[in-house]
C-alpha positions in Angstrom: 7.5 -36.0 -7.9 4.1 -34.0 -8.0 1.3 -36.5 -9.0 -2.4 -35.2 -9.6 -5.2 -38.1 -9.8 -8.4 -37.2 -11.1 -12.0 -38.6 -11.8 -15.5 -37.6 -12.4 -17.5 -38.0 -9.2 -18.0 -41.2 -9.5 -17.4 -42.8 -6.0 -16.8 -46.5 -7.4 -14.4 -45.0 -9.9 -12.5 -43.0 -7.3 -11.9 -46.2 -5.2 -10.4 -47.8 -7.7 -7.5 -45.0 -7.8 -6.8 -45.4 -4.2 -4.2 -48.3 -3.9 -2.1 -46.9 -6.5 -2.3 -43.2 -4.9 -1.3 -45.0 -1.6 1.7 -46.5 -3.4 2.9 -43.4 -4.8 2.6 -41.5 -1.3 4.5 -44.5 0.2 7.6 -44.0 -2.3 7.6 -40.5 -1.3 5.7 -38.4 -3.5 3.2 -35.7 -3.4 -0.4 -36.9 -4.1 -3.5 -35.0 -4.7 -6.8 -36.3 -5.8 -9.1 -33.8 -7.5 -12.9 -34.1 -8.4 -16.0 -32.0 -7.6 -16.4 -30.9 -4.0 -18.7 -34.0 -3.4 -16.0 -36.4 -3.4 -13.9 -34.8 -0.8 -14.9 -36.7 2.0 -14.4 -40.0 0.2 -10.9 -39.1 -0.6 -10.3 -37.9 3.2 -11.4 -41.4 4.5 -8.8 -42.9 2.3 -6.1 -40.8 4.0 -5.3 -39.1 0.7 -5.1 -35.2 0.4 -8.6 -33.9 -1.8 -8.6 -31.0 -4.1 -12.2 -30.0 -4.7 -12.5 -28.3 -8.0 -15.5 -27.0 -9.8 -18.9 -26.9 -8.2 -21.4 -29.6 -7.7 -24.0 -29.7 -10.3 -26.0 -32.9 -11.2 -24.7 -33.9 -14.7 -26.6 -37.3 -15.5 -29.2 -36.9 -18.3 -32.6 -38.0 -17.8 -33.1 -41.2 -19.5 -35.9 -43.2 -20.0 -37.0 -46.6 -18.3 -36.9 -48.2 -21.6 -33.2 -46.8 -22.0 -32.2 -47.8 -18.5 -33.5 -51.7 -19.0 -31.4 -51.8 -22.4 -28.4 -50.4 -20.3 -29.2 -53.7 -18.1 -27.9 -56.0 -21.3 -24.6 -55.1 -21.1 -22.4 -52.5 -23.2 -24.8 -50.0 -24.5 -24.2 -48.4 -27.9 -21.6 -47.8 -29.1 -19.2 -49.4 -26.4 -21.0 -52.8 -27.4 -18.7 -52.9 -30.2 -15.6 -53.5 -28.0 -17.3 -57.2 -27.2 -19.1 -58.0 -30.1 -17.2 -56.1 -33.1 -18.6 -53.7 -35.6 -21.6 -54.4 -38.1 -21.4 -52.5 -41.4 -25.0 -52.3 -41.4 -25.3 -50.7 -38.0 -22.3 -48.0 -39.2 -24.4 -45.1 -39.2 -26.5 -46.0 -36.0 -23.3 -46.7 -34.0 -21.5 -43.2 -35.3 -24.9 -41.7 -34.0 -24.7 -43.5 -30.6 -21.0 -42.6 -30.6 -21.9 -38.8 -30.9 -24.7 -38.9 -28.1 -22.3 -40.6 -25.8 -19.8 -37.5 -26.1 -22.4 -35.2 -25.9 -24.4 -36.5 -23.1 -21.7 -38.2 -20.7 -18.3 -37.1 -21.6 -19.2 -33.3 -21.9 -21.9 -32.9 -19.3 -19.6 -35.1 -16.7 -16.2 -33.1 -17.5 -17.5 -29.7 -18.1 -17.8 -28.9 -14.6 -14.3 -29.8 -14.0 -12.2 -28.5 -16.9 -11.8 -24.9 -15.7 -10.8 -25.7 -12.3 -8.6 -28.4 -13.1 -6.6 -26.8 -15.4 -6.1 -23.5 -12.9 -4.9 -25.9 -10.2 -2.7 -27.7 -12.4 -1.1 -24.8 -13.9 -0.5 -23.3 -10.3 0.6 -26.5 -8.6 2.6 -27.8 -11.8 2.3 -31.6 -11.4 5.0 -33.7 -13.0 2.2 -36.6 -13.6 -1.8 -36.7 -13.9 -3.4 -39.9 -14.0 -7.0 -40.0 -14.8 -9.9 -42.6 -15.1 -11.0 -43.3 -18.8 -14.2 -40.9 -18.4 -12.4 -37.9 -17.3 -11.1 -36.1 -20.3 -10.3 -33.2 -17.9 -7.2 -34.9 -16.8 -5.4 -35.1 -20.2 -6.5 -31.2 -21.1 -5.1 -30.0 -17.7 -1.7 -32.5 -17.9 -1.4 -30.8 -21.4 -1.9 -27.4 -20.2 0.8 -27.1 -17.9 3.5 -29.6 -19.5 2.8 -32.6 -17.4 2.9 -36.2 -18.4 -0.1 -38.3 -18.3 -1.9 -41.9 -18.4 -5.2 -43.3 -17.8 -5.9 -45.7 -15.0 -8.7 -48.3 -16.2 -11.3 -49.0 -13.8 -12.1 -52.2 -15.8 -11.5 -53.5 -19.4 -11.0 -51.5 -22.0 -14.1 -51.1 -23.5 -13.3 -47.4 -24.2 -10.0 -47.8 -25.7 -11.0 -50.4 -28.1 -14.2 -48.6 -29.3 -12.8 -45.3 -30.2 -9.9 -46.8 -32.0 -12.4 -48.5 -33.9 -14.3 -45.5 -34.7 -11.0 -43.6 -35.5 -9.9 -46.2 -38.0 -13.1 -46.3 -39.8 -13.6 -42.6 -40.2 -10.3 -42.5 -41.9 -11.5 -45.0 -44.3 -14.8 -44.5 -44.7 -16.2 -41.6 -47.3 -18.5 -39.3 -46.6 -16.3 -36.5 -44.5 -17.9 -37.3 -41.0 -15.5 -36.6 -37.9 -14.7 -38.0 -34.8 -17.3 -36.6 -32.2 -14.5 -37.2 -29.3 -11.8 -35.6 -31.5 -14.0 -32.6 -32.6 -14.9 -31.9 -28.6 -11.4 -32.3 -27.4 -10.0 -30.3 -30.3 -12.1 -27.4 -28.8 -10.7 -27.5 -25.5 -7.6 -27.6 -26.9 -8.0 -24.6 -29.0 -9.1 -22.5 -25.8 -5.6 -23.4 -23.9 -3.6 -23.0 -27.0 -2.8 -26.6 -27.8 -2.7 -28.7 -30.5 -5.2 -32.0 -30.3 -3.2 -35.3 -30.2 -4.5 -38.6 -29.6 -3.0 -39.3 -26.3 -6.1 -36.9 -25.0 -8.2 -40.0 -26.2 -6.3 -42.8 -24.2 -3.4 -41.2 -22.7 0.5 -41.5 -23.1 0.3 -44.6 -21.6 -2.5 -46.7 -19.8 -2.7 -48.7 -16.4 -4.1 -52.1 -17.1 -5.8 -53.5 -13.5 -7.1 -56.8 -15.6 -5.5 -59.9 -15.6 -4.4 -61.2 -18.9 -7.4 -63.6 -19.2 -10.0 -60.7 -18.6 -8.2 -57.8 -20.3 -9.6 -56.5 -23.6 -7.1 -54.2 -25.0 -6.7 -51.7 -28.2 -3.8 -52.2 -30.2 -2.0 -49.0 -30.3 -2.1 -48.3 -26.8 0.5 -48.3 -24.3 -0.1 -50.6 -21.2 1.2 -50.8 -18.0 -0.1 -54.1 -16.2 -0.9 -53.8 -12.2 -2.4 -56.0 -10.0 -6.1 -55.4 -8.8 -5.8 -54.4 -5.0 -9.4 -54.1 -3.6 -10.4 -51.3 -1.6 -14.2 -50.5 -1.0 -14.2 -47.5 1.4 -13.9 -47.4 5.0 -15.3 -50.5 6.6 -14.9 -52.5 9.6 -14.9 -56.3 10.0 -17.7 -57.8 12.2 -17.5 -60.1 14.6 -18.9 -62.8 12.8 -16.2 -62.2 10.2 -13.6 -63.2 12.6 -13.2 -66.9 12.2 -14.2 -69.3 9.3 -17.8 -70.4 9.1 -18.3 -74.1 10.3 -19.7 -75.0 6.7 -19.1 -73.7 3.5 -20.2 -70.2 3.0 -21.6 -68.5 0.2 -22.3 -65.0 -0.2 -24.7 -63.1 -2.2 -23.7 -59.7 -3.3 -25.1 -57.6 -6.0 -23.7 -54.1 -6.2 -25.0 -50.9 -5.9 -25.8 -50.2 -9.8 -29.1 -51.9 -9.5 -30.5 -49.6 -6.9 -28.6 -46.2 -7.6 -29.0 -46.4 -11.5 -31.9 -49.1 -12.2 -35.4 -49.6 -10.6 -34.0 -52.5 -8.6 -32.6 -56.2 -9.0 -33.5 -58.5 -12.3 -35.0 -61.1 -9.9 -36.6 -61.9 -6.7 -33.9 -62.1 -4.0 -36.1 -63.9 -1.5 -37.2 -66.5 -4.2 -33.4 -67.2 -4.5 -32.7 -67.3 -0.7 -35.4 -69.8 -0.1 -34.1 -72.2 -3.2 -30.8 -72.3 -1.2 -32.6 -73.2 1.9 -32.0 -76.6 1.6 -28.2 -76.9 1.0 -25.9 -77.6 3.6 -24.2 -73.9 3.7 -24.2 -70.7 5.4 -25.5 -67.9 3.2 -24.2 -64.5 3.7 -26.5 -62.0 1.6 -25.1 -58.4 1.7 -28.7 -56.7 0.6 -30.6 -54.4 3.0 -33.5 -51.8 3.1 -35.7 -51.8 0.4 -33.8 -54.5 -1.5 -33.9 -57.0 1.1 -36.6 -59.7 1.2 -40.1 -58.3 2.4 -40.5 -61.7 4.3 -38.7 -64.2 6.7 -35.6 -65.6 5.5 -34.4 -69.2 5.8 -32.4 -70.3 8.9 -29.3 -70.7 6.9 -29.4 -67.0 5.6 -27.6 -63.9 7.4 -29.1 -60.6 5.9 -26.3 -57.8 6.2 -26.5 -54.3 4.7 -22.7 -54.3 4.2 -19.8 -56.4 4.7 -15.9 -55.3 3.4 -15.9 -58.1 0.3 -12.0 -58.3 0.6 -12.5 -59.7 3.9 -15.9 -61.6 3.4 -14.4 -63.3 0.0 -11.8 -65.3 1.5 -13.9 -67.2 3.9 -16.3 -68.0 1.1 -16.5 -71.5 -0.9 -18.8 -69.7 -3.4 -19.5 -65.9 -4.0 -23.0 -65.3 -6.2 -22.7 -61.6 -7.9 -23.8 -59.0 -10.5 -20.6 -59.2 -12.5 -19.1 -55.7 -11.7 -15.3 -55.3 -12.1 -14.3 -54.6 -8.6 -16.8 -57.5 -7.1 -15.4 -60.0 -9.6 -11.9 -58.9 -9.3 -11.8 -58.8 -5.4 -13.4 -62.4 -5.0 -11.3 -63.7 -8.0 -8.0 -62.3 -6.1 -8.9 -65.0 -3.5 -9.4 -67.7 -5.9 -13.2 -68.4 -5.0 -15.5 -69.5 -7.9 -18.3 -67.4 -8.8 -21.8 -67.7 -9.9 -22.2 -64.2 -12.2 -25.8 -62.7 -12.7 -24.7 -59.9 -15.0 -27.0 -57.2 -15.9 -25.1 -53.8 -16.4 -22.1 -52.4 -18.7 -19.1 -54.4 -18.8 -21.0 -57.3 -16.6 -22.0 -59.6 -19.4 -18.5 -59.3 -20.7 -16.5 -60.2 -17.8 -18.8 -62.9 -16.9 -18.0 -64.6 -20.1 -14.0 -64.3 -19.6 -14.6 -65.8 -16.2 -16.5 -68.6 -17.7 -14.1 -69.2 -20.2 -11.5 -69.0 -18.0 -13.1 -71.9 -16.0 -13.4 -70.0 -13.0 -17.3 -69.1 -12.9 -20.4 -70.0 -13.7 -22.9 -67.5 -15.8 -26.6 -66.9 -15.6 -28.3 -64.3 -17.8 -31.0 -62.0 -16.8 -33.8 -64.1 -18.5 -32.4 -67.4 -16.6 -31.9 -66.4 -13.3 -34.7 -68.1 -11.0 -34.5 -69.7 -7.5 -34.2 -73.2 -9.2 -31.4 -72.1 -11.3 -29.6 -70.8 -9.0 -29.5 -73.5 -6.9 -28.1 -75.9 -9.4 -25.3 -73.6 -9.9 -24.6 -73.3 -6.7 -24.4 -76.7 -6.0 -22.4 -77.5 -9.0 -19.8 -74.8 -7.9 -19.7 -76.5 -4.3 -19.1 -79.9 -6.0 -16.4 -79.5 -9.4 -13.0 -79.5 -8.4 -12.7 -78.2 -12.0 -14.4 -74.9 -11.2 -12.0 -74.6 -8.1 -9.0 -75.3 -10.1 -9.9 -72.7 -12.5 -10.6 -70.3 -9.6 -7.0 -71.0 -8.0 -5.7 -70.5 -11.4 -6.8 -67.0 -11.9 -6.0 -66.0 -8.5 -2.6 -66.9 -9.7 -2.5 -64.9 -12.5 -3.7 -61.9 -10.8 -1.0 -62.1 -8.2 1.7 -62.8 -10.7 1.2 -58.9 -12.3 2.8 -56.2 -10.9 1.5 -54.6 -7.5 1.0 -50.8 -7.4 4.4 -50.4 -5.7 5.8 -52.4 -8.0 4.2 -49.8 -10.8 5.5 -46.6 -9.4 9.2 -47.3 -10.8 7.7 -47.5 -14.2 5.4 -44.1 -13.5 8.5 -42.6 -12.3 10.6 -43.7 -15.7 7.7 -42.5 -18.1 8.1 -38.9 -15.9 11.7 -38.9 -16.3 11.6 -39.8 -19.8 
């Protein structure tokens, strides 16, 4: 069958689609990945066929420094509902936040893609379209050419849970308010001669890469579980990673969001490294450039700009990280206890669930400091219960179907 995979031009979102694309290709299916032209090289480096559609435009709206800092605190409105539940006293504010998110995020992200994606699908005639949760151009194009379609999650389903909440509340509350997402998608349906249906919002089905203990699911969505397989882009394993270290290794990796979307980390990296200096460990800190400590670092610290996490994590006794889904899932796959310092989007939610699973400790943005990090790292090194929790989470992940195991279920959906 022919499979089109599509994403807005966010590299980390595309990377999480690659292992399933590989599995489909290895099973003999034709696979294309479509996005704006600036993602073409990323797709080609993964050994896959890119389809550049539309034209590169800067779609991110300018937001204030205060808004950026608010986003550090976890899921922004309205998606905080997925974690904390609805609050009737905030209904009007949450509905307005929902409208703004549709207008300034989904519309801006998808507008450059929709026309070209529909044109390509009508010409190539895919049997299946897979799309990440922000890329509503995917289901529109699938419906326009008669293909089956489904979402592939890159984190827990905060989108599906929140959207179902609003659809349910809008049906039951008086006042005549309508669903902003359905209104916007309905406009594209009319353009292409289609009728709106709820599968445009959450897919005919949804591939979920979260293990059971980290899942967040909407009750009316059809989920296909899939094991998270890490892929972080092209990489080479440095010589110092060829052998296991002579003493426990602690990795410090803080992701790209702090520097790409915000003004930096929420704590002083140098202070944390200094506080860990007296532990009998080897520290690998994947920070570089402007994010690296300004002065000298302790003798037990190795500063490196990048190391492939799927190669680094198995050599570690502890990994300190920012709580991003890809990082958390990669580390968890190898049964390594984590100290999570969450500061962005789903980070606090995932950190809380990891801690509840007994696989991690957590320090919020207001609690991070050198002494606090040292205490928690020492606990993770010493407490057998935390190591056992991390091992149990690893087993939970490995019990999920691999991408290759999901391919037959996708084939069944297309045949059906």
